[in-house]
N, CA and C atoms as a LAMMPS dump frame, in Angstrom:
ITEM: TIMESTEP
0
ITEM: NUMBER OF ATOMS
216
ITEM: BOX BOUNDS ff ff ff
-5.0000000000000000e+02 5.0000000000000000e+02
-5.0000000000000000e+02 5.0000000000000000e+02
-5.0000000000000000e+02 5.0000000000000000e+02
ITEM: ATOMS id mol type element x y z
1 1 1 N -315.353 4.963 433.277
2 1 2 C -315.287 6.43 432.782
3 1 3 C -314.131 6.617 431.679
4 2 1 N -314.305 7.406 430.748
5 2 2 C -313.233 7.623 429.805
6 2 3 C -312.395 8.9 430.313
7 3 1 N -311.069 8.727 430.028
8 3 2 C -310.164 9.923 430.413
9 3 3 C -309.488 10.459 429.207
10 4 1 N -309.415 11.753 429.205
11 4 2 C -308.602 12.494 428.111
12 4 3 C -307.172 12.724 428.494
13 5 1 N -307.074 13.053 429.746
14 5 2 C -305.807 13.575 430.192
15 5 3 C -305.48 13.136 431.578
16 6 1 N -304.091 12.644 431.752
17 6 2 C -303.665 12.352 433.049
18 6 3 C -302.503 13.214 433.446
19 7 1 N -302.502 13.785 434.577
20 7 2 C -301.301 14.603 434.927
21 7 3 C -300.77 14.025 436.318
22 8 1 N -299.52 13.643 436.38
23 8 2 C -298.98 13.18 437.703
24 8 3 C -298.049 14.451 438.069
25 9 1 N -297.912 14.653 439.364
26 9 2 C -297.215 15.789 439.961
27 9 3 C -296.159 15.388 440.774
28 10 1 N -295.839 14.196 441.004
29 10 2 C -294.645 13.889 441.755
30 10 3 C -294.101 12.674 441.206
31 11 1 N -292.862 12.331 441.535
32 11 2 C -292.207 11.073 440.888
33 11 3 C -292.833 9.813 441.363
34 12 1 N -293.312 9.828 442.472
35 12 2 C -293.975 8.559 443.139
36 12 3 C -295.181 8.214 442.177
37 13 1 N -295.889 9.283 441.992
38 13 2 C -297.268 9.044 441.149
39 13 3 C -296.891 8.578 439.711
40 14 1 N -295.776 9.241 439.16
41 14 2 C -295.435 9.056 437.804
42 14 3 C -294.996 7.505 437.83
43 15 1 N -294.27 7.078 438.818
44 15 2 C -293.723 5.584 438.674
45 15 3 C -294.838 4.539 439.046
46 16 1 N -295.851 4.97 439.808
47 16 2 C -296.81 4.021 440.232
48 16 3 C -298.18 4.143 439.709
49 17 1 N -298.303 5.088 438.717
50 17 2 C -299.631 5.205 438.062
51 17 3 C -299.968 3.947 437.23
52 18 1 N -301.326 3.766 437.199
53 18 2 C -301.66 2.421 436.306
54 18 3 C -301.387 2.884 434.877
55 19 1 N -301.41 2.02 433.93
56 19 2 C -301.253 2.055 432.514
57 19 3 C -302.575 2.454 431.941
58 20 1 N -302.533 3.506 431.278
59 20 2 C -303.772 4.049 430.591
60 20 3 C -303.798 3.722 428.997
61 21 1 N -304.942 3.721 428.411
62 21 2 C -304.979 3.497 427.05
63 21 3 C -304.215 4.437 426.338
64 22 1 N -303.912 4.018 425.05
65 22 2 C -302.856 4.877 424.187
66 22 3 C -303.433 6.365 423.916
67 23 1 N -304.776 6.359 423.785
68 23 2 C -305.397 7.633 423.335
69 23 3 C -305.434 8.585 424.563
70 24 1 N -304.998 8.319 425.698
71 24 2 C -305.012 9.186 426.876
72 24 3 C -303.631 10.135 426.808
73 25 1 N -303.856 11.227 426.991
74 25 2 C -302.572 12.094 427.061
75 25 3 C -302.028 12.11 428.541
76 26 1 N -300.943 11.684 428.79
77 26 2 C -300.291 11.53 430.049
78 26 3 C -299.044 12.683 430.24
79 27 1 N -299.266 13.573 431.119
80 27 2 C -298.236 14.54 431.349
81 27 3 C -297.671 14.354 432.725
82 28 1 N -296.343 14.795 432.899
83 28 2 C -295.78 14.781 434.163
84 28 3 C -295.243 15.973 434.396
85 29 1 N -295.656 16.687 435.551
86 29 2 C -295.233 17.958 435.927
87 29 3 C -294.675 17.843 437.456
88 30 1 N -293.337 17.698 437.46
89 30 2 C -292.621 17.455 438.756
90 30 3 C -292.728 18.718 439.637
91 31 1 N -293.372 18.432 440.771
92 31 2 C -293.304 19.453 441.781
93 31 3 C -292.742 18.897 443.114
94 32 1 N -292.207 19.777 444.037
95 32 2 C -291.808 19.366 445.276
96 32 3 C -293.036 18.653 445.823
97 33 1 N -292.725 17.57 446.778
98 33 2 C -294.006 16.967 447.472
99 33 3 C -294.113 17.692 448.805
100 34 1 N -295.26 18.332 449.021
101 34 2 C -295.536 19.047 450.228
102 34 3 C -295.393 18.139 451.568
103 35 1 N -295.489 16.841 451.475
104 35 2 C -295.382 15.82 452.391
105 35 3 C -293.901 15.942 452.982
106 36 1 N -292.958 16.405 452.241
107 36 2 C -291.664 16.443 452.65
108 36 3 C -291.282 17.552 453.305
109 37 1 N -292.269 18.55 453.522
110 37 2 C -291.894 19.769 454.268
111 37 3 C -291.433 19.676 455.637
112 38 1 N -290.432 20.392 456.046
113 38 2 C -289.951 20.252 457.453
114 38 3 C -290.066 21.544 458.095
115 39 1 N -289.715 21.609 459.288
116 39 2 C -289.587 22.764 460.181
117 39 3 C -290.81 23.111 460.902
118 40 1 N -290.878 24.272 461.394
119 40 2 C -292.175 24.697 462.12
120 40 3 C -293.416 24.764 461.421
121 41 1 N -294.437 24.88 462.019
122 41 2 C -295.743 24.767 461.343
123 41 3 C -295.72 25.905 460.129
124 42 1 N -295.308 27.122 460.531
125 42 2 C -295.364 28.171 459.476
126 42 3 C -294.612 27.971 458.354
127 43 1 N -293.38 27.324 458.605
128 43 2 C -292.453 26.865 457.37
129 43 3 C -293.081 25.823 456.582
130 44 1 N -293.734 24.896 457.116
131 44 2 C -294.414 23.751 456.461
132 44 3 C -295.634 24.399 455.669
133 45 1 N -296.243 25.366 456.247
134 45 2 C -297.283 26.066 455.496
135 45 3 C -296.849 26.723 454.238
136 46 1 N -295.708 27.483 454.361
137 46 2 C -295.201 28.203 453.339
138 46 3 C -294.746 27.275 452.194
139 47 1 N -294.25 26.214 452.708
140 47 2 C -293.914 25.088 451.538
141 47 3 C -295.089 24.681 450.844
142 48 1 N -296.196 24.408 451.563
143 48 2 C -297.49 23.925 450.895
144 48 3 C -297.922 25.175 449.93
145 49 1 N -297.904 26.387 450.474
146 49 2 C -298.402 27.473 449.653
147 49 3 C -297.59 27.678 448.362
148 50 1 N -296.242 27.455 448.542
149 50 2 C -295.385 27.665 447.336
150 50 3 C -295.77 26.636 446.158
151 51 1 N -295.895 25.397 446.613
152 51 2 C -296.155 24.316 445.815
153 51 3 C -297.62 24.479 445.261
154 52 1 N -298.593 24.928 445.963
155 52 2 C -299.832 25.236 445.507
156 52 3 C -299.852 26.248 444.386
157 53 1 N -299.088 27.306 444.788
158 53 2 C -298.99 28.401 443.741
159 53 3 C -298.387 27.92 442.386
160 54 1 N -297.261 27.04 442.471
161 54 2 C -296.612 26.613 441.393
162 54 3 C -297.534 25.599 440.497
163 55 1 N -298.381 24.849 441.187
164 55 2 C -299.365 23.984 440.51
165 55 3 C -300.441 24.809 439.909
166 56 1 N -300.967 25.961 440.577
167 56 2 C -301.9 26.735 440.007
168 56 3 C -301.286 27.404 438.686
169 57 1 N -300.07 27.979 438.704
170 57 2 C -299.351 28.711 437.691
171 57 3 C -299.259 27.679 436.424
172 58 1 N -298.919 26.506 436.642
173 58 2 C -298.646 25.409 435.609
174 58 3 C -300.066 25.148 434.94
175 59 1 N -301.129 24.966 435.617
176 59 2 C -302.369 24.719 435.18
177 59 3 C -302.834 25.962 434.311
178 60 1 N -302.676 27.127 434.73
179 60 2 C -303.131 28.251 434.017
180 60 3 C -302.276 28.43 432.647
181 61 1 N -300.992 28.175 432.789
182 61 2 C -300.199 28.123 431.547
183 61 3 C -300.82 27.083 430.544
184 62 1 N -300.992 25.881 431.089
185 62 2 C -301.467 24.712 430.229
186 62 3 C -302.696 25.146 429.522
187 63 1 N -303.699 25.786 430.394
188 63 2 C -304.949 26.157 429.753
189 63 3 C -304.962 27.386 428.975
190 64 1 N -303.808 28.22 429.067
191 64 2 C -303.725 29.471 428.403
192 64 3 C -304.427 30.567 429.096
193 65 1 N -304.62 30.441 430.452
194 65 2 C -305.352 31.381 431.161
195 65 3 C -304.43 32.481 431.741
196 66 1 N -304.743 33.646 431.551
197 66 2 C -303.899 34.727 432.063
198 66 3 C -304.307 35.361 433.369
199 67 1 N -303.462 35.596 434.317
200 67 2 C -303.825 36.161 435.54
201 67 3 C -303.749 37.651 435.493
202 68 1 N -304.804 38.402 435.742
203 68 2 C -304.773 39.833 435.783
204 68 3 C -304.379 40.175 437.209
205 69 1 N -303.255 41.003 437.34
206 69 2 C -302.705 41.265 438.643
207 69 3 C -303.777 42.017 439.52
208 70 1 N -304.526 42.821 438.857
209 70 2 C -305.452 43.56 439.665
210 70 3 C -306.607 42.717 440.218
211 71 1 N -306.837 41.487 439.792
212 71 2 C -307.823 40.573 440.218
213 71 3 C -307.207 39.381 440.99
214 72 1 N -305.813 39.355 440.989
215 72 2 C -305.242 38.154 441.749
216 72 3 C -305.201 38.438 443.214
């Protein structure tokens, strides 16, 4: 399969990703790793939700998608 874009989201992935052909755009968007969440279940869930929201926001920014508050 051909790839146009590779996005890594944590340091481990950035360091351990395979090498891609020169024509592939490779981006690194560092986010906290949800696997590092500590505390009670609800605290861990909030950590996961926060990171999910940050990833969602970054993707929307990259794609130029605007979020309409009345639809969010």
